[in-house]
Structure formats: structure tokens, C-alpha cells
C-alpha positions as CSV (number, residue, x, y, z in Angstrom):
1,M,198.7,142.5,33.1
2,T,198.8,139.6,30.5
3,E,201.8,137.1,31.6
4,Q,204.8,137.3,29.3
5,D,205.1,133.9,28.8
6,L,206.0,134.3,24.9
7,A,208.3,136.7,25.2
8,G,211.6,136.8,23.0
9,I,209.7,134.5,20.3
10,G,209.1,135.2,16.8
11,A,205.9,134.0,15.5
12,I,204.1,134.4,12.1
13,I,200.0,134.2,12.1
14,T,199.2,133.4,8.1
15,G,195.9,135.5,7.0
16,S,196.1,137.8,10.2
17,S,194.7,141.1,8.8
18,R,191.3,140.3,9.9
19,G,189.4,138.1,11.9
20,I,190.4,134.8,13.9
21,G,194.1,135.4,12.2
22,A,194.1,139.1,13.6
23,A,192.6,138.6,17.4
24,T,195.0,135.4,17.7
25,A,197.8,137.9,16.9
26,A,196.6,140.3,19.5
27,L,196.5,137.5,22.2
28,I,199.9,136.4,21.8
29,G,201.3,139.9,21.5
30,A,199.8,140.5,24.5
31,R,202.1,137.6,26.0
32,G,205.2,138.7,24.7
33,A,206.0,137.5,20.9
34,G,207.1,139.1,18.2
35,V,204.4,138.7,15.4
36,V,204.6,139.4,11.5
37,V,201.2,139.8,10.6
38,N,200.5,138.3,7.0
39,Y,198.3,139.8,4.5
40,R,197.8,139.3,1.0
41,Q,196.1,142.7,-0.3
42,K,194.7,144.4,2.4
43,A,197.9,146.8,3.8
44,P,196.2,149.1,6.0
45,R,194.0,146.7,7.6
46,A,196.9,144.6,8.5
47,K,198.6,148.2,9.9
48,K,195.8,148.8,12.0
49,V,196.5,145.0,13.7
50,V,200.3,145.9,14.5
51,A,199.2,149.3,15.3
52,G,196.8,147.6,18.2
53,I,199.5,145.1,19.1
54,E,202.1,148.4,19.6
55,A,199.6,150.1,21.4
56,E,199.6,147.5,24.3
57,G,203.7,147.4,24.3
58,G,204.0,144.6,21.7
59,R,206.3,143.9,19.1
60,A,204.9,143.8,15.4
61,V,205.5,144.0,11.5
62,A,202.7,143.8,8.8
63,V,204.5,141.7,5.9
64,G,202.2,141.2,2.4
65,A,202.7,137.7,1.0
66,D,200.8,135.2,-1.3
67,L,201.1,132.2,0.4
68,T,200.6,130.1,-2.7
69,E,203.9,131.7,-4.2
70,A,207.5,130.5,-2.8
71,A,208.6,133.9,-2.6
72,G,205.5,134.8,-0.4
73,A,206.5,132.1,2.2
74,R,210.3,132.8,2.3
75,A,209.4,136.7,2.8
76,L,207.2,135.7,6.1
77,V,210.0,133.5,7.6
78,D,212.8,136.1,6.6
79,A,210.5,139.2,8.3
80,A,210.2,137.2,11.5
81,V,214.6,136.5,11.8
82,E,215.3,139.6,10.7
83,N,212.9,141.7,12.9
84,F,212.5,139.1,16.1
85,G,215.6,137.2,15.6
86,A,214.0,133.8,15.5
87,L,210.7,131.8,14.1
88,N,209.6,129.8,16.6
89,L,206.1,129.8,15.9
90,L,204.1,129.1,13.2
91,V,200.3,129.8,12.9
92,L,198.8,128.2,9.3
93,N,195.4,130.4,9.8
94,A,195.2,131.3,6.3
95,S,192.4,129.5,4.0
96,G,190.2,130.1,0.8
97,G,188.8,128.8,-1.8
98,M,185.3,130.2,-2.3
99,E,186.5,133.6,-3.4
100,S,185.4,134.2,-7.0
101,G,187.8,134.4,-10.1
102,R,190.5,132.8,-8.3
103,G,190.5,129.4,-10.4
104,E,189.5,126.0,-9.9
105,D,192.2,124.5,-8.4
106,Y,192.7,127.7,-6.0
107,A,191.3,126.0,-2.7
108,L,193.9,123.3,-3.4
109,K,196.8,125.5,-4.1
110,L,196.0,127.7,-1.0
111,N,194.8,125.3,1.7
112,R,197.4,121.8,1.0
113,D,200.0,122.8,-1.1
114,A,200.7,126.6,0.2
115,Q,200.4,125.0,4.3
116,V,202.8,122.7,3.5
117,Q,205.2,124.8,1.5
118,M,204.8,127.5,4.6
119,A,206.0,124.8,7.0
120,R,208.7,123.7,5.2
121,T,210.1,126.8,4.8
122,A,209.2,127.5,8.8
123,I,211.3,124.4,9.6
124,E,214.6,125.3,8.0
125,V,215.1,127.6,10.7
126,M,212.9,126.9,13.5
127,P,215.3,125.7,16.5
128,S,214.0,122.5,18.9
129,G,211.3,123.5,21.0
130,S,209.2,125.7,18.3
131,Q,205.5,124.6,17.6
132,I,202.8,124.8,14.0
133,V,199.5,125.3,14.7
134,F,197.4,124.4,11.7
135,V,193.3,126.0,12.0
136,T,190.8,124.0,10.1
137,S,187.3,123.4,10.6
138,H,185.0,120.3,11.9
139,Q,183.4,120.1,8.4
140,A,186.7,119.8,7.0
141,H,188.5,118.1,9.6
142,F,185.5,115.2,9.1
143,I,184.5,115.8,5.8
144,E,185.7,111.9,4.7
145,Q,182.9,110.4,7.2
146,T,180.3,113.5,7.4
147,A,178.9,115.3,4.4
148,T,179.2,119.3,4.4
149,M,177.3,121.8,2.8
150,D,177.6,121.6,-1.6
151,A,179.3,125.7,-1.8
152,Y,182.0,124.5,1.1
153,E,182.7,121.0,0.1
154,P,185.7,121.6,-2.0
155,V,187.4,124.0,0.4
156,A,186.7,121.1,3.2
157,R,188.0,118.6,1.0
158,S,191.7,120.8,0.5
159,K,191.6,121.9,4.0
160,R,191.6,117.9,4.8
161,A,194.1,117.3,2.4
162,G,196.4,120.0,3.9
163,E,195.9,118.8,7.6
164,D,197.1,115.1,6.0
165,A,199.6,116.7,4.4
166,L,201.4,118.6,7.4
167,L,200.8,115.3,9.6
168,E,202.8,113.4,6.9
169,L,205.5,116.0,7.7
170,I,205.9,114.8,11.6
171,P,208.7,112.3,10.9
172,E,210.7,115.7,9.9
173,L,209.4,117.6,12.8
174,D,209.9,115.0,15.3
175,A,213.7,115.1,14.1
176,K,213.7,119.1,14.6
177,G,211.9,118.7,18.0
178,I,209.0,121.0,16.4
179,T,205.7,120.0,17.5
180,L,202.3,120.1,15.2
181,T,199.1,121.0,16.6
182,V,195.9,120.9,14.8
183,V,192.6,123.6,16.2
184,S,189.7,122.6,14.6
185,G,186.5,124.4,15.5
186,D,182.6,124.7,13.9
187,M,181.5,127.7,11.9
188,I,182.5,130.8,13.5
189,E,180.1,133.7,13.6
190,G,181.2,137.1,11.6
191,T,184.0,135.4,9.1
192,I,184.5,135.7,5.9
193,T,183.8,132.0,5.5
194,A,180.4,132.2,7.4
195,T,179.5,135.2,5.2
196,L,180.0,133.4,1.9
197,L,178.5,130.5,3.0
198,E,175.4,131.9,3.9
199,R,175.3,133.7,0.6
200,A,175.5,131.0,-1.2
201,E,173.3,128.1,1.2
202,P,170.7,131.0,2.7
203,G,169.8,129.6,6.4
204,A,173.2,127.7,6.3
205,L,174.3,129.1,9.5
206,E,171.2,129.1,11.2
207,T,171.2,125.6,10.4
208,R,174.4,124.9,12.0
209,R,173.6,127.3,15.0
210,E,170.7,125.1,15.6
211,A,172.7,121.7,15.5
212,A,175.4,122.7,17.6
213,G,173.8,124.7,20.2
214,R,175.6,127.7,19.7
215,L,179.0,129.1,17.1
216,Y,181.8,130.5,18.7
217,S,182.5,134.1,18.0
218,V,185.9,135.1,16.5
219,E,187.4,136.3,19.7
220,E,186.3,133.0,21.6
221,F,187.8,131.0,18.8
222,A,191.2,132.8,19.0
223,A,191.6,132.6,22.5
224,E,191.0,128.7,22.2
225,I,194.0,128.8,19.8
226,A,196.1,131.0,21.8
227,A,195.4,128.7,25.1
228,L,197.2,125.9,23.3
229,I,200.0,128.2,22.0
230,G,203.2,127.2,24.2
231,R,202.0,124.5,25.8
232,K,205.0,121.8,26.4
233,D,202.3,119.1,27.4
234,L,200.3,118.3,23.9
235,Q,201.5,115.2,22.3
236,Q,202.9,115.5,19.1
237,G,199.8,115.7,16.2
238,H,197.2,116.8,18.7
239,T,194.2,117.4,17.2
240,E,192.0,119.9,19.6
241,L,188.3,120.4,19.1
242,V,186.8,123.6,19.6
243,G,182.9,124.0,19.9
244,G,180.1,121.8,18.5
245,A,181.9,118.4,17.7
246,E,179.5,116.4,19.2
247,D,177.4,115.7,16.2
248,F,180.2,115.1,14.3
249,L,181.7,112.7,16.7
250,A,178.5,111.0,17.2
251,A,178.2,110.4,13.1
252,N,181.8,108.6,13.2
253,G,180.7,105.9,16.1
């Protein structure tokens, strides 16, 4: 039986119809959180995540929202408050930029602007003691010091810009008693990003796997994210490096 340490809280996990977001949603739903499962287009997939949480006795709702639009951020926040009575946790998991046909500035629009917009909309209603978690990659977190694959560089730079923009909100978060936690992981087996990278640069995944020793699975990385949720001992702006960070740290002295 999972400890219900998150019972009574309302949570939003962006980009949670599949992959890391879906796995994280299941883990915190099992701990009692009411979860807003966010999707952009794939409603059936999001509803399957909700059904899985409910089958385990949890509470969840699927909400379609485009995070690059103000109305999308508002819809998610409203859903948390209306369905679960409050918004105490925001996991900023959604990212992208390698998709075709989304426009030149899409990576920056999603990975920076939409993250800030989502956070700002959320903190309007989040009470003191709430937590925001930003999910990123080592390739993005360390991009200013360590080069990454050409195909991923626009995404990496836009995600680092998003991280920096969120860190700039810390004085505002401090005033409201809200903590920001950054979780950075290596390339993750089985994610859409890894699939697209491998398609753009065949062999990239194996090269990174060899350099890191191993790559985390979606479920393993989600467990690391979930383990940070609800912790009261984390410093404001704490960055958790999950898996394979040694060579990045060595490269940065």
C-alpha cells in the first residue's frame, strides 16, 4: 500500500499523456494527489492515464490544453481548483522543438515562454508550501559549457532559457512560499525525444549510452522526479542531477 502523503493536494503535470509525464502522474496519483493529466492532441491516451490512476483508487482528470496559449494554462489551473479544490503542485514536464511543421520559434515558445506563462498562471492560486518542478535534460542544463548533438541544440538552448527564466521568478516564489525544484536527466530510453534524435542522428543513443554507462528508463526517471515531490528539505532552486552527469560535471571543472 502506497503512503498517501500527497492526499488532498491538487497537481498539474504538463505533457502527461505519455512517457515521463504519464509515469509521474501514476506515481503521485498513487500517493493521493488529484492529478490534472495534460495533453495537446491525444485525448484517448490521456484518458487511459486517468483510467489507470482511478483503477488504483486515485483521482485524475484529462484536460486538453496548448501550453503556448494563455487560455491553455488557465484551463489547467482552473481544472485543478475545480476538481481537487486547490493547486499545490505543478510539474513542468512538457517540452518539444524537434517536431516538423511547428515553426522556427516553436522550441523557444514552448520551452521558455510557455513554461513561464504556466508558472505565472499557477502561482496566482498556489498556496504557501506549494512546489513547482521543472524537468529538463543534462544536454540542456549544461548547454552553455558542453556542446550537444546538432539536431538537439535548438531544443537544448530553449530549455536552458526556460530554466533560467524560471529561476528568475525565485524572488516572486519566495514571497509566496513556493519552492522551485529542477530535475535534470540524461537521455531517457523510450522517450519521443530519444526516438527523434536517433532518427536525426543514427547512433546518437548508443553513443550516449556508452558515455554514461547506461541510460535511465522512463519509469526510473519518473521515480526520481516523484521522489522529490513533497520533500520539505529542498533548498529553493535545488537542481537534482539524475544519471550520467559525471562527464558533464568533469567538463565543467
